[in-house]
Backbone as XML, in Angstrom:
<?xml version="1.0"?>
<chain id="A" units="angstrom">
  <residue number="1" name="GLN">
    <atom name="N" x="-36.817" y="124.039" z="25.370"/>
    <atom name="CA" x="-37.838" y="123.447" z="25.005"/>
    <atom name="C" x="-37.633" y="122.398" z="23.436"/>
  </residue>
  <residue number="2" name="GLU">
    <atom name="N" x="-38.124" y="122.002" z="23.465"/>
    <atom name="CA" x="-38.260" y="120.524" z="22.450"/>
    <atom name="C" x="-39.779" y="120.808" z="21.621"/>
  </residue>
  <residue number="3" name="GLY">
    <atom name="N" x="-39.524" y="120.618" z="20.573"/>
    <atom name="CA" x="-40.661" y="120.715" z="19.508"/>
    <atom name="C" x="-41.169" y="119.067" z="19.426"/>
  </residue>
  <residue number="4" name="VAL">
    <atom name="N" x="-42.117" y="119.315" z="19.065"/>
    <atom name="CA" x="-43.178" y="117.820" z="18.363"/>
    <atom name="C" x="-43.037" y="117.464" z="17.015"/>
  </residue>
  <residue number="5" name="TYR">
    <atom name="N" x="-42.635" y="116.295" z="16.991"/>
    <atom name="CA" x="-42.362" y="115.367" z="15.335"/>
    <atom name="C" x="-43.781" y="115.241" z="14.838"/>
  </residue>
  <residue number="6" name="LYS">
    <atom name="N" x="-44.157" y="115.344" z="13.577"/>
    <atom name="CA" x="-44.895" y="115.195" z="12.923"/>
    <atom name="C" x="-45.419" y="113.830" z="12.932"/>
  </residue>
  <residue number="7" name="ALA">
    <atom name="N" x="-44.187" y="112.905" z="13.067"/>
    <atom name="CA" x="-44.621" y="111.358" z="13.147"/>
    <atom name="C" x="-44.855" y="111.281" z="14.353"/>
  </residue>
  <residue number="8" name="PHE">
    <atom name="N" x="-44.946" y="111.738" z="15.453"/>
    <atom name="CA" x="-45.501" y="111.606" z="16.879"/>
    <atom name="C" x="-46.815" y="111.779" z="16.354"/>
  </residue>
  <residue number="9" name="LEU">
    <atom name="N" x="-47.314" y="112.661" z="15.930"/>
    <atom name="CA" x="-48.792" y="113.312" z="15.608"/>
    <atom name="C" x="-49.286" y="112.630" z="15.032"/>
  </residue>
  <residue number="10" name="ARG">
    <atom name="N" x="-48.649" y="112.157" z="13.999"/>
    <atom name="CA" x="-49.518" y="110.831" z="13.137"/>
    <atom name="C" x="-49.656" y="109.534" z="14.219"/>
  </residue>
  <residue number="11" name="GLY">
    <atom name="N" x="-48.642" y="109.904" z="14.675"/>
    <atom name="CA" x="-48.629" y="108.237" z="15.915"/>
    <atom name="C" x="-49.816" y="108.445" z="16.510"/>
  </residue>
  <residue number="12" name="MET">
    <atom name="N" x="-50.231" y="109.401" z="16.931"/>
    <atom name="CA" x="-51.598" y="109.676" z="18.088"/>
    <atom name="C" x="-52.326" y="109.928" z="16.985"/>
  </residue>
  <residue number="13" name="ALA">
    <atom name="N" x="-52.785" y="110.222" z="15.721"/>
    <atom name="CA" x="-54.024" y="110.424" z="15.062"/>
    <atom name="C" x="-54.106" y="108.774" z="14.588"/>
  </residue>
  <residue number="14" name="GLU">
    <atom name="N" x="-53.127" y="107.545" z="14.637"/>
    <atom name="CA" x="-53.385" y="106.133" z="14.534"/>
    <atom name="C" x="-54.328" y="105.844" z="15.053"/>
  </residue>
  <residue number="15" name="VAL">
    <atom name="N" x="-53.897" y="105.992" z="16.604"/>
    <atom name="CA" x="-54.716" y="105.870" z="18.129"/>
    <atom name="C" x="-56.096" y="106.450" z="17.801"/>
  </residue>
  <residue number="16" name="VAL">
    <atom name="N" x="-56.326" y="107.225" z="17.339"/>
    <atom name="CA" x="-57.413" y="107.788" z="17.436"/>
    <atom name="C" x="-58.273" y="106.927" z="16.384"/>
  </residue>
  <residue number="17" name="ASP">
    <atom name="N" x="-57.493" y="106.652" z="15.278"/>
    <atom name="CA" x="-58.306" y="105.834" z="14.259"/>
    <atom name="C" x="-58.812" y="104.440" z="14.780"/>
  </residue>
  <residue number="18" name="ALA">
    <atom name="N" x="-57.617" y="104.044" z="15.701"/>
    <atom name="CA" x="-58.381" y="102.604" z="15.943"/>
    <atom name="C" x="-59.312" y="102.379" z="17.216"/>
  </residue>
  <residue number="19" name="VAL">
    <atom name="N" x="-59.388" y="103.396" z="17.538"/>
    <atom name="CA" x="-60.550" y="104.058" z="18.440"/>
    <atom name="C" x="-61.536" y="103.879" z="17.556"/>
  </residue>
  <residue number="20" name="GLY">
    <atom name="N" x="-61.956" y="104.391" z="16.715"/>
    <atom name="CA" x="-62.987" y="104.940" z="15.857"/>
    <atom name="C" x="-63.364" y="103.825" z="14.975"/>
  </residue>
  <residue number="21" name="ALA">
    <atom name="N" x="-62.286" y="102.692" z="14.841"/>
    <atom name="CA" x="-62.745" y="101.735" z="14.199"/>
    <atom name="C" x="-63.321" y="100.808" z="15.412"/>
  </residue>
  <residue number="22" name="LEU">
    <atom name="N" x="-62.915" y="100.829" z="16.238"/>
    <atom name="CA" x="-63.538" y="99.855" z="17.160"/>
    <atom name="C" x="-65.049" y="100.257" z="17.332"/>
  </residue>
  <residue number="23" name="LEU">
    <atom name="N" x="-65.302" y="101.306" z="17.603"/>
    <atom name="CA" x="-66.502" y="101.525" z="17.361"/>
    <atom name="C" x="-67.709" y="101.711" z="16.357"/>
  </residue>
  <residue number="24" name="ARG">
    <atom name="N" x="-66.790" y="102.100" z="15.462"/>
    <atom name="CA" x="-67.492" y="101.412" z="13.691"/>
    <atom name="C" x="-68.042" y="100.207" z="13.597"/>
  </residue>
  <residue number="25" name="HIS">
    <atom name="N" x="-67.121" y="98.939" z="14.524"/>
    <atom name="CA" x="-67.441" y="97.633" z="14.650"/>
    <atom name="C" x="-68.142" y="97.081" z="15.973"/>
  </residue>
  <residue number="26" name="GLY">
    <atom name="N" x="-68.846" y="98.271" z="17.018"/>
    <atom name="CA" x="-69.700" y="97.740" z="17.895"/>
    <atom name="C" x="-68.751" y="97.393" z="19.105"/>
  </residue>
  <residue number="27" name="GLU">
    <atom name="N" x="-67.492" y="97.563" z="18.785"/>
    <atom name="CA" x="-66.544" y="96.982" z="20.041"/>
    <atom name="C" x="-66.396" y="98.256" z="20.980"/>
  </residue>
  <residue number="28" name="GLU">
    <atom name="N" x="-66.088" y="97.980" z="22.528"/>
    <atom name="CA" x="-65.647" y="98.968" z="23.403"/>
    <atom name="C" x="-63.910" y="99.601" z="23.512"/>
  </residue>
  <residue number="29" name="PRO">
    <atom name="N" x="-63.911" y="100.848" z="23.485"/>
    <atom name="CA" x="-62.747" y="100.639" z="22.983"/>
    <atom name="C" x="-61.804" y="101.197" z="23.953"/>
  </residue>
  <residue number="30" name="LEU">
    <atom name="N" x="-61.265" y="99.559" z="24.339"/>
    <atom name="CA" x="-61.082" y="99.913" z="25.600"/>
    <atom name="C" x="-59.630" y="100.171" z="25.969"/>
  </residue>
  <residue number="31" name="ALA">
    <atom name="N" x="-58.617" y="100.267" z="26.364"/>
    <atom name="CA" x="-57.025" y="100.794" z="26.703"/>
    <atom name="C" x="-56.336" y="99.448" z="25.576"/>
  </residue>
  <residue number="32" name="THR">
    <atom name="N" x="-56.710" y="98.190" z="26.481"/>
    <atom name="CA" x="-56.367" y="96.852" z="26.129"/>
    <atom name="C" x="-56.608" y="96.584" z="24.587"/>
  </residue>
  <residue number="33" name="ALA">
    <atom name="N" x="-58.032" y="97.269" z="23.957"/>
    <atom name="CA" x="-58.315" y="96.507" z="23.033"/>
    <atom name="C" x="-57.602" y="97.545" z="22.045"/>
  </residue>
  <residue number="34" name="VAL">
    <atom name="N" x="-57.043" y="99.065" z="21.851"/>
    <atom name="CA" x="-56.680" y="99.628" z="21.591"/>
    <atom name="C" x="-55.390" y="99.462" z="21.263"/>
  </residue>
  <residue number="35" name="ALA">
    <atom name="N" x="-54.518" y="98.807" z="22.200"/>
    <atom name="CA" x="-53.252" y="98.499" z="22.238"/>
    <atom name="C" x="-53.198" y="97.326" z="21.344"/>
  </residue>
  <residue number="36" name="GLN">
    <atom name="N" x="-54.192" y="96.270" z="21.614"/>
    <atom name="CA" x="-54.182" y="95.229" z="20.648"/>
    <atom name="C" x="-54.123" y="95.420" z="19.143"/>
  </residue>
  <residue number="37" name="ALA">
    <atom name="N" x="-55.145" y="96.232" z="18.469"/>
    <atom name="CA" x="-55.116" y="97.017" z="17.500"/>
    <atom name="C" x="-53.898" y="97.490" z="16.816"/>
  </residue>
  <residue number="38" name="LEU">
    <atom name="N" x="-53.438" y="98.484" z="17.872"/>
    <atom name="CA" x="-52.080" y="98.755" z="17.302"/>
    <atom name="C" x="-50.941" y="97.701" z="17.336"/>
  </residue>
  <residue number="39" name="SER">
    <atom name="N" x="-50.891" y="96.745" z="18.055"/>
    <atom name="CA" x="-49.735" y="95.916" z="18.256"/>
    <atom name="C" x="-49.124" y="95.021" z="16.825"/>
  </residue>
  <residue number="40" name="PRO">
    <atom name="N" x="-47.722" y="95.288" z="16.881"/>
    <atom name="CA" x="-47.010" y="94.738" z="15.498"/>
    <atom name="C" x="-46.981" y="93.081" z="15.687"/>
  </residue>
  <residue number="41" name="SER">
    <atom name="N" x="-47.143" y="92.633" z="16.890"/>
    <atom name="CA" x="-47.015" y="91.445" z="16.770"/>
    <atom name="C" x="-48.596" y="90.223" z="16.571"/>
  </residue>
  <residue number="42" name="ASP">
    <atom name="N" x="-49.564" y="91.204" z="16.954"/>
    <atom name="CA" x="-50.747" y="90.352" z="16.473"/>
    <atom name="C" x="-51.853" y="91.266" z="15.635"/>
  </residue>
  <residue number="43" name="GLU">
    <atom name="N" x="-51.486" y="90.626" z="14.170"/>
    <atom name="CA" x="-52.608" y="91.306" z="13.369"/>
    <atom name="C" x="-54.375" y="91.066" z="13.055"/>
  </residue>
  <residue number="44" name="SER">
    <atom name="N" x="-54.283" y="90.393" z="13.794"/>
    <atom name="CA" x="-55.871" y="89.459" z="13.569"/>
    <atom name="C" x="-57.043" y="90.444" z="13.769"/>
  </residue>
  <residue number="45" name="LEU">
    <atom name="N" x="-56.930" y="91.410" z="14.992"/>
    <atom name="CA" x="-57.680" y="92.500" z="15.393"/>
    <atom name="C" x="-57.581" y="93.745" z="14.163"/>
  </residue>
  <residue number="46" name="ARG">
    <atom name="N" x="-56.982" y="93.964" z="13.922"/>
    <atom name="CA" x="-56.738" y="94.962" z="13.108"/>
    <atom name="C" x="-56.899" y="94.444" z="11.423"/>
  </residue>
  <residue number="47" name="ILE">
    <atom name="N" x="-56.858" y="93.530" z="11.361"/>
    <atom name="CA" x="-57.669" y="92.816" z="10.088"/>
    <atom name="C" x="-58.918" y="92.780" z="9.859"/>
  </residue>
  <residue number="48" name="ARG">
    <atom name="N" x="-59.264" y="92.343" z="11.199"/>
    <atom name="CA" x="-60.819" y="91.986" z="11.058"/>
    <atom name="C" x="-61.040" y="93.439" z="11.182"/>
  </residue>
  <residue number="49" name="LEU">
    <atom name="N" x="-60.555" y="94.741" z="11.595"/>
    <atom name="CA" x="-61.474" y="96.280" z="11.881"/>
    <atom name="C" x="-61.071" y="96.966" z="10.646"/>
  </residue>
  <residue number="50" name="GLY">
    <atom name="N" x="-60.056" y="96.296" z="9.874"/>
    <atom name="CA" x="-60.201" y="97.062" z="8.360"/>
    <atom name="C" x="-59.098" y="98.117" z="8.383"/>
  </residue>
  <residue number="51" name="LEU">
    <atom name="N" x="-58.369" y="98.022" z="9.812"/>
    <atom name="CA" x="-57.285" y="99.281" z="9.861"/>
    <atom name="C" x="-56.340" y="99.082" z="9.350"/>
  </residue>
  <residue number="52" name="LYS">
    <atom name="N" x="-55.667" y="100.013" z="8.614"/>
    <atom name="CA" x="-54.566" y="100.285" z="7.848"/>
    <atom name="C" x="-53.464" y="100.910" z="8.569"/>
  </residue>
  <residue number="53" name="LEU">
    <atom name="N" x="-52.538" y="100.816" z="9.297"/>
    <atom name="CA" x="-51.129" y="101.992" z="10.006"/>
    <atom name="C" x="-50.753" y="102.077" z="9.401"/>
  </residue>
  <residue number="54" name="HIS">
    <atom name="N" x="-50.118" y="103.381" z="10.007"/>
    <atom name="CA" x="-48.411" y="103.849" z="9.322"/>
    <atom name="C" x="-47.489" y="103.490" z="10.529"/>
  </residue>
  <residue number="55" name="ARG">
    <atom name="N" x="-47.256" y="102.162" z="10.123"/>
    <atom name="CA" x="-46.286" y="101.580" z="11.346"/>
    <atom name="C" x="-44.995" y="102.832" z="11.570"/>
  </residue>
  <residue number="56" name="HIS">
    <atom name="N" x="-44.324" y="103.356" z="10.804"/>
    <atom name="CA" x="-43.393" y="104.172" z="11.489"/>
    <atom name="C" x="-44.104" y="105.542" z="12.539"/>
  </residue>
  <residue number="57" name="SER">
    <atom name="N" x="-45.317" y="105.904" z="12.014"/>
    <atom name="CA" x="-45.482" y="106.747" z="12.936"/>
    <atom name="C" x="-46.094" y="105.907" z="14.536"/>
  </residue>
  <residue number="58" name="VAL">
    <atom name="N" x="-47.112" y="105.268" z="14.388"/>
    <atom name="CA" x="-47.449" y="104.402" z="15.620"/>
    <atom name="C" x="-45.868" y="104.229" z="16.619"/>
  </residue>
  <residue number="59" name="SER">
    <atom name="N" x="-45.339" y="103.542" z="15.907"/>
    <atom name="CA" x="-43.569" y="103.200" z="16.591"/>
    <atom name="C" x="-43.267" y="104.280" z="16.961"/>
  </residue>
  <residue number="60" name="HIS">
    <atom name="N" x="-43.066" y="105.558" z="16.570"/>
    <atom name="CA" x="-42.460" y="106.925" z="16.786"/>
    <atom name="C" x="-43.308" y="107.398" z="18.311"/>
  </residue>
  <residue number="61" name="PHE">
    <atom name="N" x="-44.501" y="107.011" z="18.011"/>
    <atom name="CA" x="-45.148" y="107.546" z="18.930"/>
    <atom name="C" x="-45.411" y="106.767" z="20.229"/>
  </residue>
  <residue number="62" name="PHE">
    <atom name="N" x="-45.043" y="105.683" z="20.298"/>
    <atom name="CA" x="-44.694" y="104.950" z="21.339"/>
    <atom name="C" x="-43.563" y="104.934" z="21.912"/>
  </residue>
  <residue number="63" name="GLY">
    <atom name="N" x="-42.818" y="104.831" z="20.933"/>
    <atom name="CA" x="-41.256" y="104.969" z="21.089"/>
    <atom name="C" x="-40.889" y="106.307" z="22.047"/>
  </residue>
  <residue number="64" name="LYS">
    <atom name="N" x="-41.440" y="107.289" z="21.673"/>
    <atom name="CA" x="-41.033" y="108.651" z="22.309"/>
    <atom name="C" x="-41.835" y="109.018" z="23.831"/>
  </residue>
  <residue number="65" name="GLY">
    <atom name="N" x="-42.549" y="107.887" z="23.907"/>
    <atom name="CA" x="-43.329" y="107.727" z="24.892"/>
    <atom name="C" x="-44.827" y="107.597" z="25.061"/>
  </residue>
  <residue number="66" name="GLY">
    <atom name="N" x="-45.432" y="107.758" z="23.864"/>
    <atom name="CA" x="-46.739" y="108.109" z="23.599"/>
    <atom name="C" x="-47.375" y="106.985" z="24.198"/>
  </residue>
  <residue number="67" name="LYS">
    <atom name="N" x="-48.734" y="106.996" z="24.861"/>
    <atom name="CA" x="-49.202" y="105.657" z="25.014"/>
    <atom name="C" x="-51.083" y="105.830" z="24.899"/>
  </residue>
  <residue number="68" name="ALA">
    <atom name="N" x="-51.443" y="104.580" z="24.747"/>
    <atom name="CA" x="-52.853" y="105.067" z="23.759"/>
    <atom name="C" x="-53.540" y="105.580" z="25.071"/>
  </residue>
  <residue number="69" name="GLU">
    <atom name="N" x="-53.601" y="105.299" z="26.451"/>
    <atom name="CA" x="-54.179" y="105.897" z="27.185"/>
    <atom name="C" x="-54.243" y="107.290" z="27.538"/>
  </residue>
  <residue number="70" name="TYR">
    <atom name="N" x="-53.178" y="107.988" z="27.462"/>
    <atom name="CA" x="-53.107" y="109.245" z="27.214"/>
    <atom name="C" x="-54.132" y="109.703" z="25.827"/>
  </residue>
  <residue number="71" name="VAL">
    <atom name="N" x="-54.377" y="109.231" z="24.796"/>
    <atom name="CA" x="-55.134" y="109.660" z="23.444"/>
    <atom name="C" x="-56.309" y="109.473" z="24.081"/>
  </residue>
  <residue number="72" name="LEU">
    <atom name="N" x="-57.009" y="108.115" z="24.797"/>
    <atom name="CA" x="-58.298" y="107.979" z="25.505"/>
    <atom name="C" x="-58.770" y="108.740" z="26.479"/>
  </residue>
  <residue number="73" name="HIS">
    <atom name="N" x="-57.775" y="109.737" z="27.158"/>
    <atom name="CA" x="-58.427" y="110.473" z="28.237"/>
    <atom name="C" x="-58.427" y="111.619" z="27.696"/>
  </residue>
  <residue number="74" name="ALA">
    <atom name="N" x="-57.869" y="112.315" z="26.178"/>
    <atom name="CA" x="-57.860" y="113.519" z="25.360"/>
    <atom name="C" x="-59.153" y="113.104" z="25.012"/>
  </residue>
  <residue number="75" name="LEU">
    <atom name="N" x="-59.727" y="112.276" z="24.835"/>
    <atom name="CA" x="-60.776" y="111.902" z="23.604"/>
    <atom name="C" x="-61.846" y="111.870" z="24.756"/>
  </residue>
  <residue number="76" name="VAL">
    <atom name="N" x="-61.830" y="111.517" z="25.900"/>
    <atom name="CA" x="-62.868" y="111.661" z="27.038"/>
    <atom name="C" x="-62.893" y="113.202" z="27.501"/>
  </residue>
  <residue number="77" name="ASP">
    <atom name="N" x="-61.538" y="113.663" z="27.521"/>
    <atom name="CA" x="-61.973" y="114.923" z="27.776"/>
    <atom name="C" x="-62.884" y="116.059" z="27.059"/>
  </residue>
  <residue number="78" name="GLU">
    <atom name="N" x="-62.202" y="115.782" z="25.643"/>
    <atom name="CA" x="-63.003" y="116.752" z="24.740"/>
    <atom name="C" x="-64.539" y="116.244" z="24.066"/>
  </residue>
  <residue number="79" name="ALA">
    <atom name="N" x="-64.656" y="114.633" z="24.603"/>
    <atom name="CA" x="-66.197" y="114.677" z="24.382"/>
    <atom name="C" x="-67.214" y="115.147" z="25.428"/>
  </residue>
  <residue number="80" name="GLU">
    <atom name="N" x="-66.262" y="115.162" z="27.005"/>
    <atom name="CA" x="-66.882" y="116.286" z="27.902"/>
    <atom name="C" x="-67.244" y="117.517" z="27.938"/>
  </residue>
  <residue number="81" name="THR">
    <atom name="N" x="-66.033" y="118.501" z="27.200"/>
    <atom name="CA" x="-66.405" y="119.599" z="26.975"/>
    <atom name="C" x="-67.526" y="119.690" z="26.044"/>
  </residue>
  <residue number="82" name="PHE">
    <atom name="N" x="-67.273" y="119.390" z="24.729"/>
    <atom name="CA" x="-68.397" y="118.943" z="23.744"/>
    <atom name="C" x="-69.651" y="118.838" z="24.624"/>
  </residue>
  <residue number="83" name="SER">
    <atom name="N" x="-69.590" y="117.790" z="25.594"/>
    <atom name="CA" x="-71.270" y="118.087" z="25.517"/>
    <atom name="C" x="-71.832" y="118.889" z="26.623"/>
  </residue>
  <residue number="84" name="GLU">
    <atom name="N" x="-70.669" y="119.491" z="27.514"/>
    <atom name="CA" x="-71.627" y="120.289" z="28.428"/>
    <atom name="C" x="-71.513" y="121.963" z="27.385"/>
  </residue>
  <residue number="85" name="ALA">
    <atom name="N" x="-70.828" y="121.680" z="26.772"/>
    <atom name="CA" x="-71.614" y="122.929" z="25.249"/>
    <atom name="C" x="-72.456" y="122.696" z="25.050"/>
  </residue>
  <residue number="86" name="CYS">
    <atom name="N" x="-72.603" y="121.552" z="24.342"/>
    <atom name="CA" x="-74.139" y="121.446" z="24.368"/>
    <atom name="C" x="-75.164" y="121.445" z="24.950"/>
  </residue>
  <residue number="87" name="GLU">
    <atom name="N" x="-74.945" y="121.684" z="26.442"/>
    <atom name="CA" x="-75.894" y="121.296" z="27.111"/>
    <atom name="C" x="-75.707" y="122.780" z="27.866"/>
  </residue>
  <residue number="88" name="GLY">
    <atom name="N" x="-75.232" y="123.629" z="27.331"/>
    <atom name="CA" x="-75.189" y="124.938" z="27.965"/>
    <atom name="C" x="-74.544" y="124.963" z="29.333"/>
  </residue>
  <residue number="89" name="ASN">
    <atom name="N" x="-73.912" y="123.863" z="29.490"/>
    <atom name="CA" x="-73.280" y="124.386" z="30.741"/>
    <atom name="C" x="-71.482" y="124.756" z="30.622"/>
  </residue>
  <residue number="90" name="ALA">
    <atom name="N" x="-70.803" y="125.383" z="29.482"/>
    <atom name="CA" x="-69.308" y="125.639" z="29.248"/>
    <atom name="C" x="-69.562" y="126.816" z="29.374"/>
  </residue>
  <residue number="91" name="ASP">
    <atom name="N" x="-68.247" y="127.091" z="29.732"/>
    <atom name="CA" x="-67.304" y="128.229" z="29.472"/>
    <atom name="C" x="-67.903" y="128.713" z="28.143"/>
  </residue>
  <residue number="92" name="ASP">
    <atom name="N" x="-67.753" y="130.055" z="28.101"/>
    <atom name="CA" x="-68.071" y="131.061" z="26.764"/>
    <atom name="C" x="-67.266" y="130.647" z="25.541"/>
  </residue>
  <residue number="93" name="ALA">
    <atom name="N" x="-66.106" y="130.364" z="25.789"/>
    <atom name="CA" x="-64.908" y="130.065" z="25.018"/>
    <atom name="C" x="-65.299" y="128.675" z="24.024"/>
  </residue>
  <residue number="94" name="ASP">
    <atom name="N" x="-65.776" y="127.529" z="25.358"/>
    <atom name="CA" x="-65.967" y="126.381" z="24.606"/>
    <atom name="C" x="-67.384" y="126.160" z="23.834"/>
  </residue>
  <residue number="95" name="ALA">
    <atom name="N" x="-68.023" y="126.843" z="24.327"/>
    <atom name="CA" x="-69.617" y="127.219" z="24.011"/>
    <atom name="C" x="-69.771" y="127.452" z="22.739"/>
  </residue>
  <residue number="96" name="GLU">
    <atom name="N" x="-68.595" y="128.414" z="22.356"/>
    <atom name="CA" x="-68.465" y="129.233" z="20.997"/>
    <atom name="C" x="-67.921" y="128.184" z="20.055"/>
  </residue>
  <residue number="97" name="THR">
    <atom name="N" x="-67.390" y="127.304" z="20.217"/>
    <atom name="CA" x="-66.597" y="126.774" z="19.389"/>
    <atom name="C" x="-67.325" y="125.273" z="18.602"/>
  </residue>
  <residue number="98" name="VAL">
    <atom name="N" x="-68.912" y="125.116" z="19.265"/>
    <atom name="CA" x="-69.799" y="124.217" z="19.034"/>
    <atom name="C" x="-70.878" y="124.616" z="17.927"/>
  </residue>
  <residue number="99" name="SER">
    <atom name="N" x="-71.308" y="124.595" z="16.684"/>
    <atom name="CA" x="-72.164" y="125.213" z="15.935"/>
    <atom name="C" x="-73.436" y="124.930" z="16.134"/>
  </residue>
  <residue number="100" name="ALA">
    <atom name="N" x="-74.649" y="125.543" z="15.755"/>
    <atom name="CA" x="-76.060" y="125.181" z="16.270"/>
    <atom name="C" x="-76.199" y="123.718" z="16.074"/>
  </residue>
  <residue number="101" name="GLU">
    <atom name="N" x="-75.711" y="123.283" z="14.512"/>
    <atom name="CA" x="-75.966" y="122.459" z="13.635"/>
    <atom name="C" x="-75.553" y="121.231" z="14.736"/>
  </residue>
  <residue number="102" name="TRP">
    <atom name="N" x="-74.536" y="121.331" z="14.867"/>
    <atom name="CA" x="-73.689" y="120.279" z="16.051"/>
    <atom name="C" x="-74.523" y="120.139" z="17.535"/>
  </residue>
  <residue number="103" name="ALA">
    <atom name="N" x="-74.800" y="121.058" z="17.749"/>
    <atom name="CA" x="-75.280" y="121.236" z="19.385"/>
    <atom name="C" x="-77.081" y="120.740" z="18.863"/>
  </residue>
  <residue number="104" name="GLU">
    <atom name="N" x="-77.464" y="120.993" z="18.452"/>
    <atom name="CA" x="-79.172" y="120.373" z="18.001"/>
    <atom name="C" x="-78.864" y="118.879" z="17.352"/>
  </residue>
  <residue number="105" name="CYS">
    <atom name="N" x="-77.866" y="118.231" z="16.723"/>
    <atom name="CA" x="-77.613" y="116.838" z="16.680"/>
    <atom name="C" x="-77.294" y="116.133" z="17.776"/>
  </residue>
  <residue number="106" name="PHE">
    <atom name="N" x="-76.363" y="116.521" z="18.870"/>
    <atom name="CA" x="-76.365" y="116.130" z="19.989"/>
    <atom name="C" x="-77.798" y="116.188" z="21.365"/>
  </residue>
  <residue number="107" name="ARG">
    <atom name="N" x="-78.308" y="117.035" z="20.851"/>
    <atom name="CA" x="-79.667" y="117.187" z="21.768"/>
    <atom name="C" x="-81.026" y="116.226" z="21.266"/>
  </residue>
  <residue number="108" name="SER">
    <atom name="N" x="-80.324" y="115.395" z="19.938"/>
    <atom name="CA" x="-81.675" y="114.337" z="19.560"/>
    <atom name="C" x="-81.125" y="113.423" z="20.005"/>
  </residue>
  <residue number="109" name="LEU">
    <atom name="N" x="-80.165" y="112.951" z="20.478"/>
    <atom name="CA" x="-79.752" y="111.734" z="20.324"/>
    <atom name="C" x="-80.480" y="111.176" z="21.744"/>
  </residue>
  <residue number="110" name="GLN">
    <atom name="N" x="-81.010" y="109.748" z="21.862"/>
    <atom name="CA" x="-81.423" y="109.284" z="22.659"/>
    <atom name="C" x="-80.659" y="109.166" z="24.098"/>
  </residue>
  <residue number="111" name="LEU">
    <atom name="N" x="-81.304" y="109.320" z="25.265"/>
    <atom name="CA" x="-80.804" y="109.918" z="26.182"/>
    <atom name="C" x="-80.449" y="108.235" z="26.929"/>
  </residue>
  <residue number="112" name="GLU">
    <atom name="N" x="-79.139" y="108.285" z="27.511"/>
    <atom name="CA" x="-78.524" y="107.143" z="28.359"/>
    <atom name="C" x="-78.767" y="107.332" z="29.981"/>
  </residue>
  <residue number="113" name="MET">
    <atom name="N" x="-78.956" y="106.215" z="30.517"/>
    <atom name="CA" x="-78.348" y="106.055" z="31.770"/>
    <atom name="C" x="-77.115" y="106.699" z="32.429"/>
  </residue>
  <residue number="114" name="LEU">
    <atom name="N" x="-76.146" y="106.602" z="32.155"/>
    <atom name="CA" x="-74.560" y="106.819" z="32.085"/>
    <atom name="C" x="-74.503" y="107.845" z="31.450"/>
  </residue>
  <residue number="115" name="ASP">
    <atom name="N" x="-75.613" y="109.095" z="30.416"/>
    <atom name="CA" x="-74.782" y="110.427" z="29.923"/>
    <atom name="C" x="-74.235" y="111.149" z="30.719"/>
  </residue>
  <residue number="116" name="GLY">
    <atom name="N" x="-73.721" y="111.943" z="30.498"/>
    <atom name="CA" x="-72.634" y="113.082" z="31.137"/>
    <atom name="C" x="-71.720" y="112.136" z="31.998"/>
  </residue>
  <residue number="117" name="ASP">
    <atom name="N" x="-72.032" y="110.938" z="32.668"/>
    <atom name="CA" x="-70.503" y="110.009" z="33.885"/>
    <atom name="C" x="-69.646" y="109.763" z="32.980"/>
  </residue>
  <residue number="118" name="PHE">
    <atom name="N" x="-68.368" y="110.952" z="32.927"/>
    <atom name="CA" x="-67.536" y="110.755" z="31.918"/>
    <atom name="C" x="-66.650" y="110.249" z="32.969"/>
  </residue>
  <residue number="119" name="GLU">
    <atom name="N" x="-66.686" y="110.445" z="34.380"/>
    <atom name="CA" x="-65.418" y="109.652" z="35.219"/>
    <atom name="C" x="-65.941" y="108.149" z="34.983"/>
  </residue>
  <residue number="120" name="PHE">
    <atom name="N" x="-66.722" y="107.810" z="34.688"/>
    <atom name="CA" x="-67.265" y="106.025" z="34.741"/>
    <atom name="C" x="-66.603" y="105.713" z="33.112"/>
  </residue>
  <residue number="121" name="VAL">
    <atom name="N" x="-66.843" y="106.833" z="32.329"/>
    <atom name="CA" x="-66.317" y="106.550" z="31.100"/>
    <atom name="C" x="-64.420" y="105.813" z="31.315"/>
  </residue>
  <residue number="122" name="ARG">
    <atom name="N" x="-64.276" y="107.033" z="32.065"/>
    <atom name="CA" x="-62.965" y="107.136" z="31.406"/>
    <atom name="C" x="-61.925" y="105.575" z="32.828"/>
  </residue>
  <residue number="123" name="LYS">
    <atom name="N" x="-62.766" y="105.260" z="33.649"/>
    <atom name="CA" x="-62.733" y="104.366" z="34.330"/>
    <atom name="C" x="-62.908" y="103.020" z="33.745"/>
  </residue>
  <residue number="124" name="PHE">
    <atom name="N" x="-63.555" y="102.934" z="32.706"/>
    <atom name="CA" x="-64.182" y="101.866" z="31.930"/>
    <atom name="C" x="-63.365" y="101.709" z="31.053"/>
  </residue>
  <residue number="125" name="ILE">
    <atom name="N" x="-63.041" y="102.604" z="29.774"/>
    <atom name="CA" x="-62.010" y="102.217" z="28.982"/>
    <atom name="C" x="-60.584" y="101.864" z="29.319"/>
  </residue>
  <residue number="126" name="LEU">
    <atom name="N" x="-60.259" y="102.554" z="30.461"/>
    <atom name="CA" x="-58.773" y="102.689" z="30.820"/>
    <atom name="C" x="-58.831" y="101.446" z="31.655"/>
  </residue>
  <residue number="127" name="ASP">
    <atom name="N" x="-59.610" y="100.659" z="32.662"/>
    <atom name="CA" x="-59.214" y="99.761" z="33.557"/>
    <atom name="C" x="-58.995" y="98.414" z="32.391"/>
  </residue>
  <residue number="128" name="THR">
    <atom name="N" x="-58.017" y="97.934" z="32.983"/>
    <atom name="CA" x="-57.412" y="96.605" z="31.721"/>
    <atom name="C" x="-57.784" y="95.515" z="32.305"/>
  </residue>
  <residue number="129" name="ALA">
    <atom name="N" x="-58.476" y="95.854" z="33.730"/>
    <atom name="CA" x="-59.470" y="94.418" z="33.831"/>
    <atom name="C" x="-60.009" y="94.159" z="32.820"/>
  </residue>
  <residue number="130" name="GLU">
    <atom name="N" x="-60.824" y="92.582" z="32.348"/>
    <atom name="CA" x="-61.757" y="92.312" z="31.618"/>
    <atom name="C" x="-62.780" y="92.781" z="32.514"/>
  </residue>
  <residue number="131" name="HIS">
    <atom name="N" x="-64.012" y="93.285" z="31.550"/>
    <atom name="CA" x="-65.272" y="94.034" z="31.320"/>
    <atom name="C" x="-66.413" y="92.573" z="31.129"/>
  </residue>
</chain>
């Protein structure tokens, strides 16, 4: 069995940072946009987002087979688990990980038409076609 290097995990965290930067700037965190933000050949989006990357970690992550899509899947999976826990539809173990304060904050958010449709979110952000 092979271990995971810190550089790989740091590269994964850089992908998460790119998703966060896109969201903070009101942009959709599509797989193509995340890849562009992490691209060593095009710095325009990264500069506009104010994203500072640890290039070695990003290179290691992608060089060892990591993909932005894997991180996006994990983020959506975690959001779905969190949403279910806040709504009381989760396993006991998942529900215990959400504090009452976070659950109340979640429940105070404005409802949107597609709330809870995580399959749509997965398809939307992972689809490489233009939206």
